C-alpha positions in Angstrom: -29.2 6.5 -35.0 -28.0 9.4 -37.1 -30.3 11.6 -39.1 -29.0 10.2 -42.4 -29.3 6.6 -41.3 -32.9 7.1 -40.3 -33.6 9.0 -43.5 -32.4 6.2 -45.7 -33.6 3.3 -43.6 -36.8 2.7 -45.4 -35.1 2.7 -48.8 -32.4 0.2 -47.6 -35.1 -2.2 -46.4 -37.5 -1.9 -49.3 -36.4 -5.0 -51.2 -36.6 -7.2 -48.1 -39.9 -5.6 -47.0 -41.5 -6.3 -50.4 -40.0 -9.8 -50.6 -41.3 -11.1 -47.3 -41.5 -8.8 -44.3 -44.7 -7.1 -45.2 -46.5 -10.4 -45.7 -45.1 -11.8 -42.5 -46.1 -8.8 -40.4 -49.5 -8.6 -41.9 -50.1 -12.3 -41.1 -48.9 -11.9 -37.5 -51.2 -8.9 -36.9 -54.3 -10.0 -38.8 -56.3 -11.2 -35.8 -55.5 -8.5 -33.2 -58.0 -6.4 -31.4 -58.1 -4.2 -28.3 -54.8 -2.5 -27.4 -51.4 -3.2 -28.8 -47.9 -1.7 -28.1 -45.3 -1.9 -30.8 -41.8 -1.5 -29.4 -39.1 0.0 -31.5 -41.6 1.0 -34.2 -38.9 2.8 -36.2 -40.2 4.9 -39.1 -43.6 3.0 -39.1 -43.0 0.0 -41.4 -45.9 -1.8 -39.8 -48.3 1.1 -39.6 -50.3 0.2 -42.8 -50.5 -3.4 -41.8 -52.6 -3.2 -38.7 -56.2 -4.3 -39.3 -58.8 -1.6 -39.6 -60.7 -2.9 -36.6 -63.1 -0.7 -34.6 -61.8 -0.2 -31.1 -58.2 -1.1 -31.9 -55.8 1.3 -30.2 -52.2 1.3 -31.3 -49.3 2.6 -29.2 -45.9 2.9 -30.9 -42.7 3.3 -28.9 -39.6 4.6 -30.6 -36.7 6.1 -28.6 -34.6 7.4 -31.5 -35.6 11.0 -32.2 -34.9 10.8 -35.9 -36.9 7.6 -36.5 -39.7 9.0 -34.3 -39.9 12.2 -36.3 -40.6 10.2 -39.4 -43.1 8.0 -37.5 -45.0 11.0 -36.2 -45.1 12.6 -39.6 -46.7 9.5 -41.1 -49.3 9.3 -38.4 -50.2 13.0 -38.9 -50.3 12.7 -42.7 -52.7 9.7 -42.5 -54.8 11.3 -39.8 -54.7 8.2 -37.6 -56.7 9.1 -34.5 -56.2 5.6 -32.9 -52.4 5.8 -32.8 -50.2 7.3 -30.1 -46.4 7.5 -29.8 -44.1 7.0 -26.8 -40.5 8.1 -26.8 -39.3 5.4 -24.3 -36.9 2.5 -24.9 -38.1 -1.1 -24.5 -36.1 -1.5 -21.3 -38.3 1.1 -19.6 -41.7 1.3 -21.1 -43.8 4.4 -20.1 -47.0 2.4 -19.5 -48.8 1.0 -16.4 -48.8 -2.7 -15.5 -51.3 -4.8 -17.4 -51.9 -2.1 -20.1 -52.0 -4.0 -23.4 -53.6 -7.0 -25.0 -50.6 -7.4 -27.3 -47.0 -6.3 -27.5 -45.4 -6.5 -30.9 -41.6 -6.5 -31.7 -40.3 -6.5 -35.3 -36.5 -6.6 -35.8 -36.0 -5.0 -32.4 -34.6 -7.6 -30.0 -31.4 -7.8 -32.1 -30.4 -4.3 -31.2 -31.8 -3.4 -27.7 -29.2 -2.8 -25.1 -30.7 -5.2 -22.6 -32.9 -8.0 -24.0 -33.7 -9.5 -20.6 -34.8 -6.1 -19.2 -36.9 -5.5 -22.4 -38.7 -8.9 -22.1 -39.3 -8.2 -18.4 -40.9 -4.9 -19.3 -43.0 -6.6 -22.0 -44.3 -9.0 -19.4 -45.1 -6.2 -17.0 -47.2 -4.2 -19.5 -49.1 -7.2 -20.9 -52.4 -8.1 -19.5 -52.4 -11.6 -17.8 -53.9 -13.2 -20.9 -51.9 -11.0 -23.3 -49.8 -12.1 -26.2 -46.3 -11.2 -27.3 -46.0 -11.1 -31.1 -42.5 -11.2 -32.5 -40.5 -11.2 -35.8 -36.7 -11.2 -35.3 -33.6 -12.1 -37.2 -31.5 -14.4 -35.0 -28.4 -16.5 -34.6 -27.9 -19.2 -37.2 -27.8 -22.9 -36.2 -25.0 -23.6 -33.8 -21.9 -25.0 -35.5 -23.0 -23.9 -38.9 -20.6 -22.0 -41.2 -23.0 -19.0 -41.1 -23.0 -19.0 -37.3 -19.2 -19.0 -37.2 -19.2 -15.9 -39.4 -21.9 -14.3 -37.3 -19.7 -14.8 -34.2 -16.6 -13.5 -35.9 -18.2 -10.3 -37.4 -20.6 -9.5 -34.6 -18.2 -7.1 -32.7 -17.7 -5.0 -35.8 -21.3 -5.3 -37.0 -22.7 -3.9 -33.7 -20.7 -0.7 -34.2 -21.8 -0.2 -37.8 -25.4 -1.2 -37.4 -26.7 0.6 -34.3 -26.0 -2.2 -31.8 -27.6 -4.9 -34.0 -26.4 -8.3 -32.9 -25.9 -11.0 -35.6 -25.8 -13.9 -33.1 -28.5 -13.3 -30.5 -30.4 -16.5 -29.5 -33.7 -14.6 -29.2 -35.9 -17.7 -29.1 -34.1 -19.0 -26.0 -34.2 -15.6 -24.4 -37.9 -15.3 -24.9 -38.4 -18.8 -23.3 -36.0 -17.9 -20.4 -38.1 -14.8 -19.7 -41.1 -17.0 -18.9 -43.0 -16.9 -22.2 -44.5 -20.0 -23.7 -44.2 -20.1 -27.5 -47.5 -21.0 -29.1 -46.6 -20.7 -32.7 -43.1 -20.3 -34.2 -42.0 -20.2 -37.8 -38.3 -20.2 -38.9 -37.6 -18.9 -42.3 -34.9 -17.1 -44.3 -35.3 -13.4 -44.7 -35.3 -12.9 -48.5 -33.3 -10.2 -50.2 -31.3 -9.6 -47.0 -27.6 -10.1 -46.6 -26.6 -13.7 -45.7 -25.7 -13.1 -42.1 -29.1 -11.7 -41.1 -31.3 -14.1 -43.0 -32.2 -16.5 -40.2 -35.5 -15.4 -38.6 -38.1 -16.5 -36.2 -41.6 -15.2 -36.0 -44.6 -16.1 -33.9 -46.8 -15.6 -30.8 -46.0 -16.2 -27.2 -48.1 -16.1 -24.1 -47.1 -15.7 -20.5 -46.6 -18.9 -18.5 
């Protein structure tokens, strides 16, 4: 992502964050404890939403140097001693096997280069009883007018939006990777453009 894109990302997302994403993330993260890895943490939109729990350690991975610079600046300015940053992509996480109680992905699976490799890595670094928490925009219902437009525009959108896919069937990919969905909610992402409004969010465990 370019420097300018990273610089204005938060401003571009503010309306949607205020309309729904902040509340959705906060609800997903409210009961976590122990250790959590957030992949594709971007500029740190979720940073303020983690519970202030004693013993919680947060690891944030962000491969884009421009996003990561803003993320690290926020961590430093807030003097967060329980937060560390990794520069690795989700397809190759720089952590040992069975390292985390939770892995969190928020608007990430749409744009990773290899979703299957990313999900495999998430399984690798999760503890056997660990949980995968996700919030993703996804493909619209098959056969719908919105899905047809997602399919038509996806080749162009990917080039304009940092490899973001409009029509990824992320829920099916999570299941195919061997996760069991414990809780899934499907809702429209408010204040977002029509083609990225369908979302899923929830928690999955390893089978």
